[in-house]
N, C-alpha and C positions, 0 to 999 in steps of 0.2 A: 281722506274720504274721496271716493270716486264721485264724478259729477252726477251719476244716476242714483246713488245711494241716498237713503234717508239718513239724516245726521243722527248720531247718538245724542240724546238730550238728558240732562240731569237737572233735578230741581230739589231744593231742600226747604223744609219748614223749620222754624226755630222758636226758641223760648222767648225771644224778644227781638228788638231791632238794633240794639247797640252792641258795644264791645264785650259786654258780659254775657251775651246770649250764646247759645250753643244749639247744635242740630238736634231736632227731635224726630224728624222723619226725612227719609230720602226716597226719591222715586226716579226711575229712568224709563225712557222709551227707546227701544232698540230698532235696528233697521228692518227686522222681520216682524214688526208690530208686536213683539213681546215686551212686557213691562216688568220692572222690579220695583217693589215698594216695601218698605219696612219702617215701623216705628222704632225709635232708638231709646233704650233704657239709659237714662242719664247717669254719668259718672257721679260718684258720691259728692265731689266738690262742685258739681254743676248745679247750683241752687237758684240762680236768677230766674225769675218767672214774671212775665209781663202779661197782665190780663188783657190788654189791648191786642197783643199778638194772638192770644188764645181765642179771642172773638173772631179773628180773621181765619185761622186754620181749624178752629173748633176741636182742638185736641187738649183735653185737660191733663194736668200732670199725673193724676192718679191713673189715667188710661195708659200713660207711658209706663208707669210702675207695674201695672198689671200685664200689659200686652207687649211692651217694648222688648226688642231683641237686644242681647248684650252688645255693646258697641264694637267689641272686637269681632263678633260674628258678622255684623253689618259691614265692617271694613273688609273682612275676608271675602264676603260675598261679592262686594264691588270689585275687588282685585281679581277674583276668579272669573267674573263675567267680562271685565273690560281691560284686562292686562294688555298693555301695549297700544291701547286705543286712545282717541281723544273724544271726550264728551263735551258738549256745548251747553252753556248756561245763559239764560237771558238776564240773570241776576248775578253775574260772575263776581262782582265786587263784594257781595255778601256770601254767596254760595261757596266760593273758593276758601275763604277763611274758616267757614263752618266745617268744610271737609278737612282742612288742615287740623282743626281742633279735634275732629273725630279720629283721624288717623294718629295724631299725637297721643291722645288718650288710649288708643288701642295699641300703641307702641309698634306700629307698622308703617312701612313706607307705602305711599300710593303707587300702584303699578300702572296707573293710567294718568292721563293729563286732563285738565279742564281748561277750556278756552272760552272767551266771550263769544256769544252767538254772532255778534256783529262781525266777527272775523270771516264768516262764511256768507253773510248776507250781501246781496248786490244792492246798489242804490235803488233800482226800481222796486226790489222787495221791501226795502226800508220804507219807501213812500207809501206802500199799500198795507204795511204790517198791521197797524192798529185796526183799521177798518176790516180787514180780513179776519183778524182774531175775534173781533166783536161779532161778526156774522157767524163764525163757527160756534161761539159760545151761545148765541141765540138758537142755532140749529140743535145743539146738544141739550138745550133746556136744563142744564145742570149749573148749579151755583157752587159746586164743590170746590173748595180751595184746598186741595191736597196734592202732595208731591207727584204721585204717578199720573194723576189726571192732568195736572199743570204741565208735566213733561210731554204728555201726549198732545195737549193743545198746542204747545210750542212747536212740536214736530209737525203736526198737521198744518199749522199756520205757515210754517216754512214751505211745506209741499205746495200748498195752495198759492202762495205768493210767487212760486216759480212755475206755476201752471200745471202742477201734478197733484193729484189727491186720490186717496183710497178710502177715506172716511171709515176706517175700521178701528174698533177699540178693543 
């Protein structure tokens, strides 16, 4: 990633918070302000469902079964969009395993890498991260906890903490 580029951001929503959980939505924010978002149709053996997680992301399982995209299609989309690139996650410790689960079920190799957001944050950025993110959330007046919106919020917070901002969605 060049020093002037906006980082590629990825965020996932999942069926729960533990080891039995699986990805149900993936969203990205790219350098040109474009976004990708897809609900994921769960694999047949992905049955774990946590109502607490559903309250956070507000995606019911029947919504996934109706509107979710086949997991192989989602994995192919991500590979086509981001082959050879690095995407950054503010929740790498959970997002990476969910992506591994997605690609394993799709029987595809990930053509991109995922790295913790902290790998590209400077110490001054880290110090003002939460305050800046909270200000941005107030400005947007949205409480939507969904993957593509969250990816955009992370990307925009990154830009603002390094003194650059376009505030475009």
